[in-house]
N, C-alpha and C positions, 0 to 999 in steps of 0.2 A: 775291649768290650767286656761287659759284665758276664756274658756267656759266649760260648762258641757259636760261630755263624751257623753251623750245621744244626745246632740245638734250636736256634731261633726258627730256622726254615722248616725243620721237621715238625715242630710244634704248630706251624702255621700262624705264628704270632703276627706276621706281616700281611696276612690276607684280610682285606677289607670287604665291603659290600659293593654292589653294583651302583648304588646311589652314593654320591659324595657331596657334602656341603662345601660352600665356598671357604668356610673357616678351616675345614680339615684338609683342604687341598695342599696346604703348605707342608703337611706331613707325608704326602703321597709321592711315591717315586715314579709310578707309571700305572697305566690301565691295561690289563691283560686282554687278549683277544676275546675271551668269553665275557668281558665287561666288568670283571671284578677289579677293584682298585688295590694297589699294592703299596704298603707303607715303606718308607725309607728306613732300613734297619738301624742306621746310625742315629736317626731322629728318635726311634723307639728306644734304643739303648740309652741315649742321653736323657730322655724324659723319665725313664725308670730310675736312673741314678739321682736326678733332681727330686723326684717324688719321694724317694727313700730318705733323703736329707730333710725334706719338708715335713714328712710324717714324724720323723724322729724328734722334732721340736715339741711335740704334744704328748701329754701323759695319757689322757683319756681318749682313746680312739674307738669309734664304732664302725664296724664293717657291715655293709648292707648287701645282700645278694638274694634276689627273688628267683633267679635262674637256677634250675636244677644242675646245670653243667658247672656252675660255680660254687655250689654248696660246700663240697669237700675242701676246695682250695681256700675259700673264705674262712671256714671253721679252723683249718690248720694254721692259717696265717694268724688268726686271733689267738690261738693257743700259744704260738711261738713268741709273739711280740707282746702278749698280755692285753689284747684288745677285747672289746665286747662284740659278739657276732649277732646280727639280726638276720636270720636265715628264713626264707620263705616270705609270706605276705607281711608287709610292713604295716602294722596296725596304726591307724590314725590316732594322733595324740601321744605317740611314743616320745616325741621331743617337745611337744607344746602343752600337754595336759599334766600338770603336777599331781593330780589326783588319780591318774591312771597307774595301775599296779606295775607295769613295765616301763614307767617313765624313766628317762635317762638323759643326763646332761653331758654330752661329749664335748671335748675340746675341738675335735675335727671328725668329719664323716668321710669314709672311703666307700664310694659307690661302685658296684660292679658294672651296672648299665644305667645311666641317668634317664634313659627313656623308659625302661621297665620299672625302675625304682623311683618313679617321679614323685611319689608321696614323701619319700625321705628327703628328696631335694627341696620340695616345697616347705617342709617343716624346718629343715636346717636353715633355709634362707630366712624364714620368719624369725628364727632364734639367733640369726647372724652367726651361725656356726660355719667355719670354713669347709669347703667341699672339694675333695679330690675324687676323680672318677676315671675309670677305664672307658675310653670313648672310641667307638668305631667310626667309620667314614661318614655316616649320615648325620652325626651329631652337629648341632648348630653352634656349639661353643658358648651357650648362654648358661648362666647360673652356676658355673663350675670355676673354682679358683685355680685348681691344678689339674690339667688335662694330661692323661697318659694315653697316647694313641696306640691302641693294640686291637687285635681281633678279640672282642669280648663275647663271641658266640661259640668258640671252640673250647672243649674241655681241656685239651692239652695246652692250648695257648694260655688259658686262665691259670692252669696249674704252674706253668713256667713263670708267668708274671708275678703271682703271689709268692712263689718260691724265691725268686730273685729279690723281691721287695723285703721279705722277711730276713733273708741272709744279710743284705746290705744294711738293714736297720740295726741288726745285732752287732755288726762290725762298727757302725757309727757310734753306737752306745757303749762300745767297749766290751761287750759280752764275749765276743770272739775276735781274733786278730786276723785269721786267714780263712779262705773259703773251705779249706780242708777240715776246719774245726766245726763246720756246720754239720751236725749229725743227722739232719733230715734229708730225705730223698724226694725226687719228683713224684714217686709213687704215693708218698704220704700226702701230697697235695692233689692227688686225683689222676695223675698220668700213669696209666697202667700198660703203656707200651713196653714190650719185652726189651731188655738190654741188648740181646743178640741182634734183634731186628734193627736197633738204632746204630749199632756198630757197623753193620753191613751196608748202610746207606752211603753212597758216594755223592759228593757235592753236585756233580754234573747230572745226576739222576733225581735230584730233589724235586724238580717241578712235576715229574711223573709220580713220585712217591707220595707227595703231600696229599692227604685226604682232608679237604676243606670241610670243617664241621660248622656249617652255617645254617641256622634255622630258617625254614620257609624259602630257601633259595634253591632252584633247580638248575642243573648245569645247562648251558645253552646248547640248543640243538640246531644243526645246520638244516635249512629248509630243503626238502626233497625236490628234485627237478621234476616238473610236471611233464607227463608223457603226452605227446600229441594225440588228440582224439581221432579215432578212425571212423570214417563214414560207414554207416551200416549198409549192408547190401540191398535192403529194402528201399532205401532212399535212392540208391543208384538205379534200381530197376524202374522206379516211378518217374525218373527224369528221362526226357527224350534224348536219344543218343546223337541225333543229327537233325539238320534242318529239313531234309527230305521226309523224314518220318513225321516231323511236326506238321508238314503240309498235307501229307496223305491222311492223317487222322480225321480232319473235318470232312474230307471227301468220302470216307467210309461211312461216317455218320449220316451224311446226306443220302448216300446210296441205300442205307438201311431204312431211311424214312420213306423212300419212294414206293416200295411195295405196299406199304400201309395205305398211302393215298390212293393207289390204283384199286385196292380192294374196296375201299370206301365208295369210290365212284361207281364201281361195278355193282355194288349192292344197291345203290340208289336207282340205277337204271332198271334193275330187275324188279324193284318195288313198283316203278311206274308202269311196267308192262303187265304186271299182275292185277292192277286196279281195274281196267276195262273188262277183264274176264270175269271178275266177281260181279260186275253190274249186269 
């Protein structure tokens, strides 16, 4: 492999998104319990090697990165291999308008994220410029000539990807012969993880150690078990406790009404007796 397995895993280069297109499923090894897709490391390693050979065939390379997490990696890659970097917003007309001040005619375009850098993809397609791109699991596989399946949302993952691409390209071109001759470090490409911390990580603890740097993705939460609702004491009091109590209730109401009727009859009798006396 182009890098140690532990380096790939600690960088999170294999961690995809919760959504996965039909096209990208062929690069996926499994889906985790939290729903995130996991790339096959052998496929990732093989694709990076193929992409390095593919890119080495072109002289004028443009690297596009609108994501802040990929700025440093894209800039350093451009400096190392002699490419042109388009960092930040990709201005319309960069590849299609000759009168534009930053107009450029590359032989190939390397895109950090084809969904975010869609303007660069559209213009490269119009100009019939080959497109290589770092693609995450939701990518549909359209308009890209060379797909590199990696986590393109993590700073450490992007740093490692561009680091390996730059090193392999220099080896292919004959600028260096061995990996040890590559004088740059992952820190130069944006990975600021301390060396001591990397050395202490064991392979069996990697799943716990990896911090997945994915934008707008929250870790899945287990639904809390609903507690059974307790009946309020007021409701219990209002309900009759037995059938005997239910039968006695209407009897009491009738008994309460009787005295009222007797009083009314007595009052009417007294009124009749008083009338002859007045006459």
